[in-house]
N, CA, C and O of each residue as an XYZ file, in Angstrom:
268
protein
N       6.310     -7.149     -5.267
C       6.595     -7.769     -3.992
C       5.499     -8.773     -3.625
O       5.796     -9.896     -3.216
N       4.257     -8.375     -3.769
C       3.143     -9.269     -3.445
C       2.547     -9.937     -4.681
O       1.813    -10.919     -4.570
N       2.862     -9.407     -5.848
C       2.332     -9.983     -7.074
C       0.880     -9.646     -7.332
O       0.218    -10.343     -8.101
N       0.363     -8.593     -6.708
C      -1.033     -8.196     -6.876
C      -1.187     -7.245     -8.058
O      -0.327     -6.402     -8.312
N      -2.276     -7.393     -8.760
C      -2.638     -6.420     -9.795
C      -3.292     -5.224     -9.115
O      -3.627     -5.284     -7.932
N      -3.473     -4.147     -9.855
C      -4.208     -2.990     -9.322
C      -5.621     -3.396     -8.923
O      -6.141     -2.968     -7.893
N      -6.224     -4.222     -9.752
C      -7.590     -4.667     -9.475
C      -7.661     -5.448     -8.164
O      -8.586     -5.264     -7.373
N      -6.675     -6.322     -7.940
C      -6.666     -7.111     -6.719
C      -6.427     -6.229     -5.498
O      -7.070     -6.415     -4.465
N      -5.512     -5.274     -5.606
C      -5.283     -4.349     -4.495
C      -6.557     -3.570     -4.180
O      -6.925     -3.419     -3.015
N      -7.223     -3.081     -5.212
C      -8.471     -2.333     -5.011
C      -9.505     -3.193     -4.276
O     -10.166     -2.727     -3.348
N      -9.634     -4.431     -4.697
C     -10.603     -5.329     -4.061
C     -10.229     -5.630     -2.612
O     -11.089     -5.635     -1.731
N      -8.949     -5.879     -2.371
C      -8.497     -6.230     -1.023
C      -8.653     -5.073     -0.038
O      -8.976     -5.297      1.128
N      -8.427     -3.837     -0.495
C      -8.472     -2.718      0.449
C      -9.797     -1.959      0.417
O     -10.041     -1.110      1.275
N     -10.647     -2.252     -0.553
C     -11.948     -1.602     -0.598
C     -11.921     -0.197     -1.171
O     -12.809      0.609     -0.892
N     -10.910      0.097     -1.966
C     -10.808      1.396     -2.641
C     -11.102      1.169     -4.116
O     -10.623      0.201     -4.708
N     -11.883      2.052     -4.705
C     -12.253      1.904     -6.111
C     -11.001      1.873     -6.989
O     -10.048      2.618     -6.763
N     -11.024      1.005     -7.981
C      -9.894      0.828     -8.896
C      -9.475      2.145     -9.553
O      -8.282      2.436     -9.640
N     -10.427      2.932    -10.008
C     -10.113      4.200    -10.675
C      -9.438      5.169     -9.705
O      -8.537      5.913    -10.092
N      -9.872      5.159     -8.449
C      -9.249      6.017     -7.438
C      -7.787      5.639     -7.247
O      -6.924      6.513     -7.164
N      -7.504      4.337     -7.178
C      -6.113      3.893     -7.063
C      -5.287      4.319     -8.267
O      -4.153      4.773     -8.115
N      -5.841      4.177     -9.446
C      -5.128      4.577    -10.660
C      -4.848      6.073    -10.652
O      -3.743      6.501    -10.986
N      -5.845      6.873    -10.272
C      -5.658      8.322    -10.218
C      -4.587      8.707     -9.202
O      -3.788      9.608     -9.460
N      -4.560      8.039     -8.056
C      -3.527      8.296     -7.064
C      -2.150      7.942     -7.612
O      -1.200      8.712     -7.472
N      -2.050      6.778     -8.235
C      -0.773      6.319     -8.776
C      -0.242      7.294     -9.841
O       0.968      7.491     -9.958
N      -1.140      7.892    -10.602
C      -0.759      8.837    -11.650
C      -0.640     10.276    -11.137
O      -0.439     11.205    -11.919
N      -0.768     10.451     -9.811
C      -0.689     11.776     -9.167
C      -1.793     12.711     -9.637
O      -1.592     13.924     -9.697
N      -2.957     12.163     -9.971
C      -4.106     12.971    -10.379
C      -4.980     13.355     -9.195
O      -5.903     14.157     -9.334
N      -4.689     12.781     -8.026
C      -5.435     13.141     -6.818
C      -4.552     12.888     -5.607
O      -3.599     12.110     -5.657
N      -4.893     13.560     -4.528
C      -4.161     13.380     -3.275
C      -4.740     12.190     -2.506
O      -5.894     11.807     -2.701
N      -3.929     11.629     -1.647
C      -4.391     10.529     -0.798
C      -5.144     11.119      0.390
O      -4.621     11.961      1.119
N      -6.365     10.665      0.566
C      -7.137     11.065      1.737
C      -6.695     10.184      2.902
O      -6.295      9.040      2.688
N      -6.761     10.698      4.130
C      -6.311      9.912      5.287
C      -6.967      8.528      5.384
O      -6.298      7.554      5.729
N      -8.242      8.436      5.090
C      -8.912      7.128      5.176
C      -8.349      6.160      4.137
O      -8.214      4.968      4.414
N      -8.020      6.656      2.951
C      -7.436      5.820      1.906
C      -6.040      5.353      2.322
O      -5.682      4.193      2.117
N      -5.265      6.248      2.898
C      -3.924      5.885      3.356
C      -4.000      4.804      4.429
O      -3.203      3.866      4.420
N      -4.950      4.925      5.350
C      -5.112      3.911      6.396
C      -5.496      2.557      5.806
O      -4.959      1.526      6.208
N      -6.425      2.562      4.852
C      -6.840      1.303      4.219
C      -5.681      0.632      3.494
O      -5.489     -0.578      3.612
N      -4.914      1.410      2.751
C      -3.756      0.849      2.045
C      -2.737      0.302      3.037
O      -2.228     -0.806      2.870
N      -2.446      1.082      4.062
C      -1.468      0.654      5.080
C      -1.897     -0.659      5.741
O      -1.102     -1.593      5.848
N      -3.150     -0.726      6.183
C      -3.645     -1.938      6.846
C      -3.646     -3.140      5.907
O      -3.349     -4.260      6.324
N      -3.982     -2.906      4.637
C      -3.986     -3.995      3.653
C      -2.586     -4.548      3.459
O      -2.393     -5.764      3.437
N      -1.603     -3.660      3.317
C      -0.228     -4.114      3.127
C       0.310     -4.805      4.385
O       0.968     -5.841      4.288
N       0.037     -4.243      5.549
C       0.505     -4.849      6.795
C      -0.103     -6.232      6.986
O       0.594     -7.166      7.383
N      -1.399     -6.370      6.708
C      -2.043     -7.682      6.886
C      -1.518     -8.723      5.895
O      -1.654     -9.925      6.120
N      -0.917     -8.252      4.794
C      -0.331     -9.168      3.815
C       1.125     -9.497      4.141
O       1.774    -10.251      3.416
N       1.639     -8.923      5.246
C       3.003     -9.244      5.654
C       4.056     -8.251      5.241
O       5.248     -8.543      5.339
N       3.649     -7.079      4.777
C       4.609     -6.050      4.380
C       4.947     -5.207      5.611
O       4.054     -4.727      6.309
N       6.239     -5.034      5.868
C       6.689     -4.162      6.941
C       6.966     -2.785      6.347
O       7.718     -2.660      5.381
N       6.361     -1.760      6.924
C       6.587     -0.383      6.504
C       7.593      0.220      7.479
O       7.310      0.337      8.671
N       8.758      0.599      6.978
C       9.873      1.018      7.818
C       9.986      2.536      7.789
O      10.119      3.145      6.728
N       9.929      3.138      8.984
C      10.109      4.584      9.098
C      11.575      4.928      8.908
O      12.460      4.140      9.243
N      11.819      6.104      8.371
C      13.187      6.576      8.237
C      13.747      6.974      9.592
O      13.011      7.445     10.460
N      15.051      6.784      9.773
C      15.720      7.220     11.000
C      17.143      7.647     10.649
O      17.474      7.798      9.473
N      17.966      7.839     11.644
C      19.331      8.320     11.404
C      20.195      7.331     10.627
O      21.217      7.714     10.057
N      19.787      6.051     10.603
C      20.577      5.051      9.884
C      20.135      4.846      8.440
O      20.807      4.154      7.675
N      18.994      5.451      8.061
C      18.534      5.299      6.689
C      17.147      5.869      6.484
O      16.484      6.300      7.427
N      16.731      5.861      5.255
C      15.427      6.403      4.908
C      14.318      5.396      5.076
O      14.559      4.258      5.479
N      13.092      5.809      4.767
C      11.957      4.891      4.864
C      12.054      3.792      3.809
O      12.752      3.935      2.805
N      11.346      2.699      4.054
C      11.362      1.597      3.100
C      10.303      0.561      3.416
O       9.470      0.749      4.302
N      10.348     -0.528      2.682
C       9.428     -1.643      2.886
C      10.203     -2.950      2.764
O      11.226     -3.015      2.082
N       9.710     -3.976      3.424
C      10.242     -5.326      3.227
C       9.128     -6.314      3.528
O       8.149     -5.976      4.193
N       9.278     -7.507      3.046
C       8.279     -8.553      3.238
C       8.639     -9.347      4.483
O       9.691     -9.984      4.546
N       7.745     -9.300      5.479
C       7.997     -9.976      6.754
C       7.785    -11.473      6.653
O       8.433    -12.249      7.356
N       6.866    -11.882      5.766
C       6.573    -13.306      5.607
C       6.123    -13.543      4.174
O       5.740    -12.596      3.488
N       6.161    -14.773      3.715
C       5.706    -15.053      2.349
C       4.248    -14.641      2.154
O       3.442    -14.780      3.074
N       3.896    -14.133      0.962
C       2.496    -13.756      0.715
C       1.566    -14.951      0.861
O       1.933    -16.091      0.576
N       0.348    -14.656      1.316
C      -0.665    -15.707      1.486
C      -1.414    -15.932      0.211
O      -2.305    -16.780      0.160
């Protein structure tokens, strides 16, 4: 969606690359601070995080073109 590599995501959100890889591979749980950093990074890049409701489940969409 954004065209970012793992390395770029790690740099943008300030989370160590290995930590992101371990999370992606389900080798560790997401700590609340990590979840907040990821959420803020995606939101600032224009990603809308959609909560699930009676009309559908959770999802994501791009609110604006990536910068």
